[in-house]
N, C-alpha and C positions, 0 to 999 in steps of 0.2 A: 504494500500500500504506500509506503514511503517513496518507493521509486516512481509510482504513478503520480504522486503529487509533485515530485521533483520535475518530472516531464511536463506536467501542466504549468508549472512555474516557468520553465524554460520556453514554453510556447507563448508565454505572455510577450516575450521580446519581439518575435516577428509579427505577431498580431498587432502590437502597439505601433510598430513601424508602419505596417500597412494602413492602419486607421489614420494615423497622423499625416502620413505623406499624401493620402488621398485628399484630406481636408486642406492641407497646406497648399496643394496644387489648385484647389478650388478658389482659395483666397487670392491666388495670384492672377486668376483669369476673370474673376467676377468684377465688373466695373463698379466705380464709386468708392475707391479706396481712399487712404489718407491723403494722397497727392491731389486727387480730384476734389476732395473736400477743401483742402487748403486753397486751391485755385478758385473754387466757388466762393469761399469766404473773402478772398482777395478781390474778386470781381464785385462782390456786394459792397465792400468797403470803398472800392474805386468809384462805384456808381453813387454812393452816398457822398463821397468827397467832391463829386462833380455837381452836387446839388440835386441829384435825381431823387425822386420819391420812392416809396416802397413799391409802387406799382410799375416802376420802370422795368423793362425786360433785361434780366441779367445776361441772357444769352447774347444780347446785342452788344454787350461791352467787349472791349478788346482784351487780348491776352494780357493779364496783369503781371505775369511772371515771364522772365526771359528763359531761353532754352538752357542757359548755364544754371540758373536757379532750379529749374526742373530737374536737370541732371544731378545737381547736388542733393535734391530731395530723394531722387531715385537711389542714389548711393547711400544716403542716410538710412533709408528704410530697407535697403538690400534688394531693391527691385532691378538693379543693374546686373545682377549675377544670374547664371543659369539656375533652373528650378532645383536640380539636385544639389548643386553647390550651396544654394541658399537654405535648403532643407537641412542638410547635414551641419551647416553652421548654426542653425537654430537648435538642432538636436544636441549639439555639443554644449550649448549654453544650458539647455534643459538638464542635461546630466550633471551639470555643476550647480543646479538649483536656481538658475537664473531663467525666469519665464519671460523676461523682456520688460518693456515699458509701454504703457498704454499710449496709443497714437492720438487719443482723444483728450485725456486728462493728464498725460505725461507723468503718471505715477507708476511705481513698480507694480507689475501685474500680480505678483504673489501677495503684496501688501493689500491690494484691492480685494483679492479672493479671501485672504485670511480674515479680513474685517467682517466678511459676510458669512463665513462658515458657521459660526455659532448660531446665527439666526436660522439658517436652513436646517442645521442639526437639531435645534430646539423643536421645530415643527415636525421634522422627520422622525425623531425618537418618539414624540407624543403620538404621532399617527401610527407608528408600528405597535406601540404598547396597546393603543385602543383597538386597532384592527385585530391583532392576534388575541388580545384579552377578551374581546367580545365575540369575534367570529367563530372561534373554535367551540366555545360552549354553546353558542347559538346553532351552529351546524350540527352538533351532537344532539341538541334538543329537537331540531327539525327532523333528524334522521330517525330517532326513536319514536317520534310522534308523526310519522309520515301520513299525509292526507288528512290530518286532523284540522280542527279549526285554527289552532295556533300556527300550524305549518302553512295553511293557505293564506291567512292574514299577513303573517310575516313575509311570505313570498311576494305578496302584492306590494308591501312596503319597500322591500329591498330592490325589487325590479323597477319600481317607480324611481327610486334613487339612482339606480344604474342607468336609466334612460336619460338622466340629466347630467351633462358634463359638469365637472367640479367647478370650473370657472363660471359657468352659467348659473349654477346654484349659488356661487358667491355673489354674483350681481343681484340675484333675487333676494338673498339674505340681507344685503346692504340696503336695497330699496325698502324692504319691509321693516327690518329691525333697526336700521341706522337712520333712515330718512323719514318713514311714516311714523314709527313708534318712538324713535330716538332713544333706544335703550343701549345701543352700542356705538362706538366711534366709527367714522367712515373709513378709516384706514390707519396704517402705521402700526408699529409694534408697541410703542408707549406714548404717553402724552408729552407735551412740551415741557411741563414742569415736573417731570418724573423724579428728578434728583432731589427735589425739595419735599417730596412726600415721605410720610412715615412708612415703616415696614409693611404694616397692614394695608395702607393705602396703595403702596406699590404693588402688592400682591393682587389687590382688587383691580387696579388699573391694567396690570398685565393680563389678568383673566379676561377682562372686557375686550381687550385688543386681540386675544388669542382665540376666543371661542368660535367666532364666525369663520375665519380662515381654516381653523382646525376641522370644522364640520365639512368644509369644502374639500379638504385633503382626504378625509376619511371616506367620503361618499363613493369615490370611484373604486377603491379597493375592497370596500365592505362587502358588496354583493359577490364578487369573484371568490373571495376567501370563504365566505359562508357556504356558498353552493358547492365549492370544491370539497370542503369538509363534510358536508351532508352526503353528497353523492358517493364519495370514496368510502365513507362509513357504511352506507347502505349496501354497497357492493361487498364489503367484507362481512356484514351481518348475514348476507345471503350465501356465504361460502360454506363449504362442507365442514371445515374445522370448527366454525362457530356452532353450527347445528349439532355437530357431534358433542361438543362441550355441553350444550344445553340438554341433549338427550341423556347424557351421563349424570344429570342432576344439578349442574351448575345453574345458578339463577341468571336471568337475562341481564341484570345489571352487572354482575361480575363478568359475564361473557363479553359485554360491551367494553368495559374498562380494562380487563386483563388480557383480552385477546384481540378484539377488532380494532380498538382505538390506536394501538401502537402502529399497526400496519396502515391505518388511515392517515397517520401523521407524515408518512413518507412524501406524498405530493406537497404537503405544506412545507416540509423541510427543503424541498427542491426550490421553492420560491423564496425562501428566507435570504439566501445569499444574494439573489438577484436584486433584492430591495436595498442592498447596502448603498449602491450609487444613488438610488432615488432618495434615500434618507438625507444625503448631503446636498445633492443638486436641486431638489425641490421641484416645484412646478412654476414655470415662468408666467403662465397665464394667471394662476391664482395669486402669485406675488404681484403681478401687474394690477390686478383688480383691487387688491387690498393695499397696494403701495407698500409692500414689505420689502425692505432693501436686503434681500437675500441673494443666494447664488443664482436662482432662477431668473430674477429680475436683472441681475448683472449680465447674465448670458444673453437675455433678450435685448437689452440696450446695446451690448457690444455688437450683436449681429446687425441691428438697425443702423448703428453708427459706423459700421464697417471697421470696428476696432479689432483688427485681426490678432494682435498679440494677446488680448484678453480672451478672444474666442479660442485660440490655440491653448492658452493656459487652462481654461475650463475644460477643454477637451482632454488634455493630459490627465487631469485629476479624475474626471468622470469615467474615461475609458479604463484607466488603471483600476478604479474601484469596481467597475463592472466585471472586469476579467478576474479580479481577486474574489469578487462575489460569487462567480461561477464555481471557483475552486472551493469556496466556503460552502456552497450548496452541496457539492459532492461529499464534503466532510460531514455535513449535517445528515445526509442520507445514510452514510456509513454508521453514524452514531445511533440513528433511530432504528435502522434495519441491520441486525447482526449478520444477516445472510449475505450482505453486500461485501464483496472482496474485489477491490480494484487491482488489476494486474496490467 
């Protein structure tokens, strides 16, 4: 088993190179990069300096930068080098822990990411605890009470929630509970005067800012995990080994928790590792709706602004976490199912 995990770790290297070089190439060929943005800003300033109003056509302005200045910008951002040379130059810096500097805000990329990791980690951990803490017991209850009133009503509720995307649910929650009823704030993680509040007031303020986005996060994963737990447990309850245990005198409750439940947790374990990257990166749509300055919102803004160093920095972290999460999923399966032997 150790040799298997060593091979999986070694496969992370070529997979990481393949992912990053593909996205790196896309950033080189997609229009609207930092040089184009600087030229557009310079045109706007030139137009305003000539007394033009906001309604003047920017496209009609002349080229504000000389060819020498554009060449210097291309050299500064590394666009004057061939693709592979630029990529391996970037990769060498990444291996030294240097993710580059933002072309939009000129701050170190790692510093920008590090400031937002705790926020996304906060919502990610809470989401995981709620999803696994509620969905597993709920799935067990639905499986043992299949086709009952509880099962039918809970299925209607969770399918209704699954039909609504998390960010749409976030908009609806904001409209109802933040605009109409005015029970919760419109966005952000804390209030402006958070540092001046007492401990109890800080806890209440954080709870009020957390509840609505947390409900939006949970909504998407809730249905999938519940039905996965229910369907897997029902399959195991219909298996011969469970029927044999009941026929020998074991109670139904003991047959569920001593035999069927452990095997039913195997599909749940396979999803656990894959959620590691989601815990950290979050959802950019939900963070955009609630104006939460986490990793998701940073990634969204960096794509919109063509801030390629930030895009690549987030890609480095998310891709590594995803691949390590896959390995963690295999380890969780091996822990849950003693029959699994990786070779």
